[in-house]
N, C-alpha and C positions, 0 to 999 in steps of 0.2 A: 712333443710339445701340446699340453692340452690346451683347448679352445674355451675360451671365457664364454659361457652363455649369454645370449642376448637379453637385456632387460627389457620386458613388454613396456610400450608406452603406455604412460598412466593418463589415459583420456577417457572421458566420460563419454556417455552414448549419445549425448545431445550437448548443444551449447546455447548461450542466449547472448545477443548483442543488444547493446542500448545505443541510441542515436542521440549523441550530444546536441547535434543541431535541432533535433526534435524537443529536447527537454528545455533548451533555451528559449525556444519559440513559444513553448507553454508558459514559462516563466514570464516572458515579455507579455503575453495576454492576460494573465493573471494580474500583473502590475498595471494593466489598463483600467482594471475593475477597481482598484484601490486608490485612495488620496496618497499625496506623496509622504504624508507622516504617518500611514499605517504601516507597521512592521508585518512582514511576511514570514511566518513559520512554516518550513517544510515538514511535512508530516511523513516520517520514515518508517513508522512501525510496521510490523508484520514482514520484518525483512525488506522493507522499502517497498511494500505492496508486492513482494515476490521479486523485486527487480535486482536486490542484491543491496545490502545496508551500506557497505564500504564504497562501492561504485556510485551509489547515489549521493553518498555523503561528498565524494570527489566532485560530482557534477554540481552539487549545490553551491560548494566553494567557488568553483570555477565561474558560476552565474552570479556570485556575489551575494547569496543567500547566507545569512551569518546567525540565523535562529533555527534550530532543528529540534523538533519533537518527536518523541519516542514513547513506546509503552512501558519498557521496564530498565530496570537498573542494568541488565545483561547487554540489552541495546545501547543504552547510554555509554557503558564501557566501551563497546565496539566504535561508536561514533567518537567519543573521547579519544581513543588511540589513533583515530584517522585525523581529526582536526587539530589535535595539540594547541589547544586554546584559541584556535581560529573563529569559534563559533560558540553561541550560547546553546545549551542542551537543556532540555526539558523533558523530565519524566512525568508522563500523563497517567500512568497506571502503577505498576507493581514495583515497590523498592522495599526491601525488608529492614527492619529497623536497625539492624547490625550493619546494613551498608549506608546508613545515612552519614556517618563520620566521614566516609570516603567521598560521598558527594557533596557535602558541605566543603570539604577541604580543597575540593576542585571547582567549586563554584558552579555546581552543577544543581539546577533548580529543579524542583518537584512539587506535584499537586499534594495537597493535603485535604483528605476528605473524610477523616475520622481523629477522634480526641488522642488515641494512642499514638498515632504517627505523629502528631502536633507535640504531644508531650516528649516522645523520644526526640524529635528535632530539636526541641528546646535544650534537652539534657546534653545532646551530642555538641551543640553548638557552644553551650557554656563550658563544656571541657575542652573545646578545640580553641576557644577564645575568639571564635568567628561566626558571624551571624549566618543562619540557615536561610536560603531564598527561596521562599515558598509560593506557591500559588493556591489560593484558598478556593476550594471549588464548592459550590452551593447547590442544593437540591432546587429545582424549579419546575420539575415534573416529569424528568426523563426515568426517575425512580431506579437509579442504578448505583452511582456513586455521589457523593457530595452531602455536605451538612444539612439536615433539616432545620426548619426555621426556630424550633423549640430548643435546638442546641446552640444557636447563637449567642444568647447571652452568656452562657459559661466561655464560649469561644472567644468572644469579644473581651472578656475579662482576662483570659490567660494571654491574649495578644497584648493587652494594655501591660500587664504585669512583667512581661519579657520583652518588651520593645528593644533593648540591646542586642539580644540572640536572636531577633528574627528580622527578615526583610520582606515585607509584605508587597510582593511583585506584582500580584494581580487577584482580582476577584473574578472567578471565571464559572462558566456552566456549559452544558451541551445540550443541543436541540433534539428533540425525538422526532426524526422524519422529516427534516426541512426540505427534502428532494421531492416531497408530494405535497402539492397544493391542497390536497384533501385534509392535510394536518394544519392548515393555516389557523384555525382557531386555538389549537392546542400550541402552536409555537408562538402565536401571539400573547397567550397567558403566560407562558414561559418568560419572554422577554419583559412582560409587566411585571412579573415576580421578581426578575432578575434586578431591573432598575430599582424597584422598591427596596430590595437587599442592599444595593450599592449605596442608596441614600443612607440607609440606616447606618452603614460602616462609615461613611464620611461624616454623619451626624454625631457619632461615637469618638470622632477625631482619629480614625484609622483609614484614611483615604489611600488606597492601593495605588502603586505606581502606574498599573496600566488594568484594562478591562479586556477581556476576550471572550468570545461566545460562539464565533462563526467558523463553521467547517466549509467545504468546498459548496456544498449545496446551499447553506444559508448565506454565503457570500453572494450567489448568484440571484437567488430568490428573494431574499430579505436584505437590501442594502443598508438597512436602519442597525443590521447586527455587526457591521464592520466597524469594529471600536479601534482602540490603538494597536491590536494586533490581530491576525486572522491566522487560523491553523487550516492549510490547504494540503490535501493529500491527494486524492485521485485525479484531479486536474492536472496536476504537475506531470503525471505519467502519461497524459493525453487522453483521459477518459472523462465522460461526464458521469455525473453521480447516477443518473438513471435517464431513460429516454425522454421522460417528461421535462425534465431539466433542460436537456439539449433543444427539444422542440420548442420549449417556451423562449428560450434565449434567441434561437434562430430566428424567431418570428418577429423580433424586434429589429433584426439586422436588415439593411436594405440589399445587401448582397447574398444573405443567407448561406455564407460559407462557413464550414465548420472551421473555427481557429485552432482547435486542439489537434496535435499530432502524436501519435504511439511511438513511444520509445522502443517497444520491446519486439524482438524478431528471435523466434525460437527454432531452431534447426537441427537435423539429425542427417543421417544418411542410410541409403539402402544396404541393408546387411545381407541379403540374398534375393535371388530370383527364381521362381519354381512355376511349373506348368501344372495346371489342375484340369482333369478331364471333366466333360459335361456328366452331371449326376453324382460328382463326389462332392461330400461335405468339407467344408474349410473350417479348421480350427476345432476348438473344444464344441462338444455337443453337436447340435443340428440345427443351429440357428441360421446358417449360410449354406445353401445348396447352389453349386454351379449349374446355372441354367444352360450354358455352353461351355466350350472349352476356354479356358481362362489362363492367363498370366497373372501372378500375384508377386508382391514384393514385401518381404518382411523388414520391419523398421525395428531397431533396438530401443523402443520407448514404449512403456506401458504405465499401467495405473500407479506403479511404485514411484514413477517419475513425473507424475502430475498429468497424464492423459488418461481422463476419467473412463472407467469401465462402462459407464452408461454411454459412451460414445460408439460401443459396438454395434456395427452394421449402419451407422449413421454419420459417423465422422467423417471429415474431410482432410486431406494434407495437399500439398503442390510438389509435383515433380515435372522437371521440364517446364516449368510455367503453367502447367495444367492440373486442375483437380483431380484427384485420385481419391476414389471412395474407400473407407475402412470397411473391411469384409470380415465377418466372424466376430468372435468375442476378443474384445482387448484383454491381453494376457497381463500377468505382473511386470514383465520386462520387455514385451514387444507386442507390435500390433502387425496386421496385414492389410495392405490396400491393393485394389484391383488396377492393374497397369495394362490391361488387355487393349485398351484404346491407344496406348502410347508405344512408341517403337524405340527399340534401343537403350530401353532402360538397364542399367546393369549395376553391380555392386559397386558401392562408393558414391553413387549419383546422391546430390544434396536433396533432402526431403525438408520442406518448410512445414511446421507444425502451427506456427503463429506468425503472420507476417506476410512481406511481399515477396513474391518470385516473378520476375518479369513483369507481366501487367496484370497478373491475378494477386488476390491477397485473401489469407485467411484472417479474419478480424477475431479479436478477443471476444467481441461482443457476439459473433457468430457461434464461435467455438463454445462460449459459455451457454447460449441458447440452447445449442444442440446437446450439452450434458446437463441442462437445468440447473445451472450455478449461476450466481452472481458474477459480475466482472471481478470484484474483490475476492470473492472466494476462490475463483479459479486462479487467479494470479498468485495469491498467497499461497497455494498448495504447491507450487514449484518448487521442487527441493532446493535447500540452499547450496548442495554440494554441485548442482549443475554450472558448470564454469561461466562466467559473466565477463564480458569485455566492452569497453567503450570504444564506439566507432563514431565517426563524423556523420 
């Protein structure tokens, strides 16, 4: 009788845990910044800042967030499949014209910042017999996307001519660097420009259903930008837009306690343990020379999985609740760490790449600073196929 070969376990080399309690705490903090009638839109672009789009959508629904903003139609489809009509979905960036009928038929809202998209939306809405729910983005000084002022007379005329086919959900814009107070003059000019354009729309008889301009940084630093809706991203994941924003906020608080809690914990396991003799090089090249007899552990995570090569010889992980230094060059699929000071480390022991283990923590901020990346950049580089799970 022949034996059936064992099927290998389909496990990734690392996994990510997301804290439900931390997320709900962050949502509660953000709501303290907002007036009761200001709607909170959770920004889940970039695979929810690397946390996992479907998992973060679930956490949003559990926390009572019913407005979700994404970048693309592809992201919108994933959220739509998860929410099944329980949330309003807003596409802030890319949607191809051929995808507009799908979005309109499902009441998915989208930014309009060019005439071509507006005309295509009108045509699709007319064909469906259902109005397109559009957010008109205006250029106020970011110089990225948005209608320029000289384009607006023609746009206003199009909107008036096709009122049955359009629902003007908002007039919106985006600020250029609201996290840095050095940009205050520019932000002030943008807000002034936006308010003037809003009055122009209202004067033309096209009052939008709402206004929104504020991201996380603007919501903190410029309260006047919190209008009928705010688009909050990085704070919901437990991070400040930058150190300056954190410092300015905490200076105003009597307790000076950080109200934000990180959701993410990234972990792997020791793949093997090896002894290295004094005078031997570790890994590729000659960047790391053993100054004494050492013990190293290999971890099956490398730059292909989001652990930057720039962390070679400078990064840290946690093993047995203690920091262990990365030694040698970070490879595509693995890294090596010095465990000489630890006793009893063996294959299968947990390795924490980001997050807490015992009393120690590897923060995303320290991880990012060591690899010369922004929080945003480092998080969004975490591959989508790393398994995510929600824990309390």
